[in-house]
N, C-alpha and C positions, 0 to 999 in steps of 0.2 A: 503492498499500501504506500509505503514510503516513496519506494521508488517511482509509483505512478503518479503522486501528486508533485515530486521533483519535475518530472520531465513531461506531465500532460495532465491539463486540468478541464474535466468534461469536455474533452476532443476539441479545442479549439486553437492552442498552441500547441509546438511540437519543436522543442529545443532538440538539439544533436544528442541522441541517447539511443539505445536499443530501442526498436519498436514494441512498445507495451501493449498496444492495441487499443481502438476505441472505447471499448467496453472494459478495461483493466480495472475500473473501480468495482465491477461486479463479482471479481474472483471466477469462478467456474460458472459460465453461463449456461450450461448445458442441461442443469435441473430446473432452469425458467424459461427454457426455449424450446424444450421438446414436450408435444402435445400429450396429453394421458391417451392410452390405449383404450379400446372399446370394452365396455363391460360386460360380464360376463353372466350369462343367463339371459332370459326373457322376462318383459314387464318392469313394472317400476320397483326398485326395494331400495334397502338403506344403502347398499353398494353403489348401486345406480346413482343415487342422489350424491353421493360424497364424490363420485367421479365427476360427475357434472360440476359439481362446488369446486372440484380441484382442478378443473379445466378452466373455469371461470377466474379461480386465483392466478393461473398461469398467465391469463391473457392480461390480468390487471398488472401483475409484477413485469410483465414486458412494457405497459405502457408506464410503469413508474420510472422503467430504465430509461424509455425516451425522454419523459419529462426532466429526467435529470440529466442526461445529455443534451437538453436543450436549455440546460441552466435554470429550471424553476424548480426543482425538487432536490432536497437534500437529505432527505430522512433514508431510514431504512430500506430495502428493498423487500416489500413483505406481501406485497397483494392487497393490503389493507387501504381502499381508497376513502375509509370514511375518519381518517383519523386528521387533527386538524394540520399536521404538514402535509398531508395530500391534497385537503381541501384547498388549503391556501395556495400550493403549486398549481390547480387546476384552474383556480380564480385568477392567477397571473397569468397562466398560459392564454386562458380565453380572453382577457384583457388585452394582452401583446399581439394576439391574432386576430383581434377584433369581434369574437364572437358576442360580446355584451353589447354591439351597435344595437340600437332601438331603428332597424330598417325594415321596410316591408317586405314581405316574403311571397313572390309570384305563386300561383297556384302549381308550376310545374316543379318549383323548387320544393315544395311542400310534398308533393306527389313522390318524388324521389328522395324523400327523407332529408332535405337539405336543414342547415342549422340556422335558420334566420330567427325571428323574435318569437315565432311560436313554439320552437321546441328548445329554447336556450332555456337551460336551468345553471344558476350560479353555482359553481364547486362541483357540478356533476358532468360527466362526459356522456355526449349521446353515443349511441352503439356505432354509429359510422366514423366517429372522431375518434372514438377508442380504437377500432380497427386500424384506423390510420397510423395511429402511433404504434400500435403493434407491429405493423408493418413497417415503419421508420425504425423500430428497434431491429427487425429482422435483416432489414438493409444493412445497418452497422456492423450486426453480428457476423453476416456473410461476407462482408467485407473485410473484417478483420481475419477471417477462415481463409482467405484466399491471399494472405502475406505470408511469406516463408522466410524470414529473416533477411536474407539478400535478395531474394528471389520473390517473384509475384505472378498471379495471373492476369498478365495487363490487360486483354480485352474484357474479361469478367469484370475487374475493377473497374474501368470505364464506364461499362453499362450499370452497373451498380450507381456509381457515382451521379449518372446522368437521371436514373430512375428517383434519388435522393432529393435532388435539385427539382423536380417535377413535382414529387410530394410534398416539399417543403413549400412549394409556390401555392400548392392545392389546399394546402391546412388554412392558409391565410383567407379572413374573410372581409379585408378592409383594404387590400393592396401590400398590407405590410409584410415583409417576408423575412423570417428568421432563419438564416443558412448556415448557422454555425456548424452543424454536421457534414455538410456538404463541402464547406470551407476547408474542414479538416480532411477530408477524403481528398480534396484537391493538392494539400499540402502532401499528403503520402504519396500521390501520383507524380508528384514533380521529383521525387526523390531518386529517380533513373533506377530501381532495382532492376535486376535482369530479368527477363522473361521466361517463363516455366513450362515447358511440355509436359502433361502428366503421363504421357505415354511410357509405361514401363515404371510408373511409380505408385505406390497408393500412399494418401495421405492419411496420416492419423492425427486429426484434429485435436483430439483430447490430449496428447502426450505431445503434440507439436514436432511431430517427427515425419519424416518421408521414409518409406520403406521401398527398397529396391525390389519391383516386381516384375521380371522377366523369365524366360525360360531357365529352366534349370541343365545344363549340360554338364556338371562335375561335382564330385564331392571332395572334401580337402580335411587333412587332420585340423587341429585345432590352430597349430602355429601357422599355417599355410591359411587358412581361413581367415586370420588376423590380416595376413598380408594381402590376400585376394580383396578385401574390401579397403585396404588401406591403399592401395595402389590402382583403385578402382575410379575413374571418371565417366560419370554418364548425366545425360543434359545438362552439362556445363557444371555438375558439382563434382568437388573432386575429395570432399571430406567425409567420405563413408568410414562406417566403422560396424563392428560384431554389435548386435543388441544386448542392452543387458538383460539379466533374467528377469528382471521385472517387464521389461517391454514384451519380452517373449510369452511369460506368464498371462500379460495382459491380453495380448495378441489369440491365445489360444481360448483365455476363459471366455471373450467377448465373441468367439467364433469369428474372427476378423477375414472377410471376404477376399482374399486374394485373387487376382486373376491367373497366377500360375502356380502350379504346384508341382512337386517332383514326379517321374513317373510312378503311377499306382502299383507297378510290377516289383518293384523296387522294395524289398520288405522293410527297408530302414526309412523309407520315404517321408516319414513326418518326424524325423530326429534332426534337431538345427541347433549349431554351436551357439553358445553366449559368449558375453566378453569375459566372463571369468573362467580363465583355466579350462577344468574338466566337467564343467557345468553344460548341460544341454536341455532341449526342450523335447519332448514327445507330443506331438499336436494330436495324435490317435487318442492317447491315452489323459490327455490335458493333463499332463503332469512335468514337473523338473527333476533331472536324474543327473548321477555323475557318468563319467566314459573317459574312457583311457584316451588322454590327448594326442599321443604320438602315432600310436597305431591305427587307431580307429578313424574312419573318414565320415564325414555327415555333411549334410548340405549347409547352406548359408544364406541367410537373408540379410544383405548390409540395411545399415540406417543412417540417416542424415538428420541429426537433432537441430532444429532451426530455434530453438526455443531462447537461446543467448544470442544469436546473430543480429 
């Protein structure tokens, strides 16, 4: 948090430092940006009701995050829109964007659910405005996820930037546009990162890691496996290394969907070296185990960590 405050304040200014991400103040955003799964069973029951409530809470958390990015909210991202700080933030947002103006609303705007005087409520977000704020948050999250240290998905980022600009304009009700988020994105686009092609690469956003995901042509003992990764240059990246045991464990625990797997006729195909000596992963049995590092040959998945780049 200290690093974020030093380098970035609600995604407006970007001093020279490692890219912390526009959403760094949120910590792990995965818990508030992934919608709930469908309910089990049929009919309305307590479990279904709680799933609906949880889904609404996720939307409210994302809307709070968007208000924080825009500079209106400074409280905890808890999904409670009926606290003093949340209502105050919404009122400030409504005032800044012109939702509180007493202007006539034509019949078409009313029909389309627009936010003129007839459905404006002080301190409460109408459904379409809530959805726009959630979309603003999701655009920011997706922008963050397409920057990999010194690399980026250039075309994707430009599209997200343009969509954010349009959304910030659409949110305005009186011609005033607050474009703090798109300005921050534009600052990042101007930093000249190397463009990354994802062919042969699997992106692990959770662990801020790129996995080499190409066809397997050979197996190595532990020492040659380390040299194989360190000597690798792929897609402009030359800082590949063996994955840590924790990364391997996370990969098989979460059933990571790699495109390429070793030949299935090889009885040792699910076995991969880790960065720690004789420690290896068995993807078929979902476990870590010890392996003789010199004589035995296993497959390798090289990784590139962009977290500190």
